[in-house]
Every structure is written in structure tokens, then in C-alpha cells.
C-alpha positions in Angstrom: 133.1 236.5 343.1 129.0 236.1 342.9 126.9 239.1 343.3 125.2 239.7 346.2 121.3 241.0 346.3 121.1 243.8 347.7 118.2 242.3 350.2 120.9 240.3 351.9 123.4 243.3 351.5 121.9 245.2 354.5 121.5 242.0 357.2 125.6 241.0 356.2 126.0 244.8 357.2 123.6 244.4 360.0 125.6 241.4 361.1 128.7 242.0 361.2 128.6 246.1 362.5 127.1 243.7 365.8 129.9 242.2 366.0 131.8 245.3 365.6 133.5 244.1 362.4 134.3 246.4 359.3 131.9 246.0 357.2 131.8 244.5 353.6 129.9 245.5 351.2 130.1 245.3 347.3 128.0 248.2 346.0 125.1 250.2 347.0 122.6 249.6 349.7 119.3 250.9 350.1 119.2 254.1 352.9 122.9 255.1 351.9 124.9 252.6 352.9 128.2 251.9 350.3 131.3 250.0 351.4 131.5 250.9 354.9 130.1 254.9 354.6 126.8 256.5 354.9 125.2 259.5 353.9 123.4 259.6 356.6 124.7 261.3 359.3 124.3 259.8 363.3 122.4 261.4 365.9 123.0 262.0 368.5 124.8 260.0 371.5 121.3 258.4 374.0 122.7 259.2 377.6 122.5 256.4 379.5 122.3 256.3 383.5 125.0 254.8 384.8 125.4 252.7 387.9 127.9 251.3 390.1 130.4 249.4 388.8 130.2 245.4 389.1 133.7 245.2 390.5 136.2 247.3 391.1 138.1 249.0 388.4 136.2 248.8 385.6 135.3 251.5 383.8 132.2 252.7 381.2 132.4 251.8 377.9 129.9 254.2 376.1 126.4 253.4 374.3 126.8 253.9 370.0 124.8 254.5 367.2 125.3 251.6 365.0 124.1 251.1 360.8 122.1 248.3 360.2 122.0 249.4 356.1 118.5 251.4 355.6 118.7 252.9 359.6 120.8 253.5 363.0 120.1 251.5 366.1 121.6 252.0 369.1 124.0 249.9 370.8 124.1 250.2 374.2 126.7 251.2 376.7 128.3 248.4 379.1 130.7 247.6 381.5 134.3 246.2 380.5 137.2 245.0 382.5 140.2 246.6 382.3 142.9 244.8 379.9 146.7 245.5 381.8 148.8 246.7 379.2 145.9 247.9 376.8 144.0 251.2 376.5 140.2 251.4 375.1 139.5 253.8 372.2 136.1 254.9 372.0 134.2 254.0 369.3 133.8 257.3 367.0 131.6 258.6 363.4 134.4 260.9 361.2 132.8 262.7 358.4 134.8 262.7 355.2 133.8 262.9 351.3 132.5 260.2 350.8 130.5 259.9 353.8 129.5 258.6 357.2 132.5 256.3 358.4 132.0 254.4 362.0 135.2 253.4 363.9 134.1 250.2 366.9 135.9 250.7 369.9 139.0 248.7 370.7 142.0 247.9 372.5 145.7 249.0 371.6 148.9 248.0 373.2 150.2 251.2 375.4 
């Protein structure tokens, strides 16, 4: 396996997280990111005013913090169309002995 320079690892993690993917990072990245764990707690969620849905039945997905390899960036909330037979599970940050880990929002079959 080839080694990824530390300057590129943060970028790879940011790209993976921006697409809602679990980051596959080998070794530490400056800023406290290592193998999907962040040593710095995420800030409190931001308040976003919510307007009316674009269509009846749509629901609001709250914005969330994403770790970019050296800091948190806020991803704004958005309206989501429902999926028949599925439930939406929102993004969440969990603390563990290894640090903070994000589970991206996702659909689960009912």
C-alpha cells in the first residue's frame, strides 16, 4: 500500500466526508483526525431558519458539522423527499475512547 502524504490526507478526508462517506485515512492527519476519529468535540449545532417545504410531505434534514481534517465546517440543512418504506436517521456525533466519530445521516428500511 502506498503512503499518502499528510498534506493530502486531510483533503481526502474532506472529500470523503463531503460526499457522506466514511473517511479511510491511514495515520494521523494534522488537526487531530485519525482513522475516522476527531480529538476535538464538534461545536453546538447552528440554528437555521426553515421555510416551507418545496412539496407536501418533504421533511427538513438539519445541518451538521463536518470535520475537514483541520477544522469543522457547517453543512447547511436541506429539504428531503421521503422514501417509501424507509426512515431517515439523522447525522450524529458520538464520543468514544478514541475520540469523536460522525455517523452520516442515512436511510434505513422499516
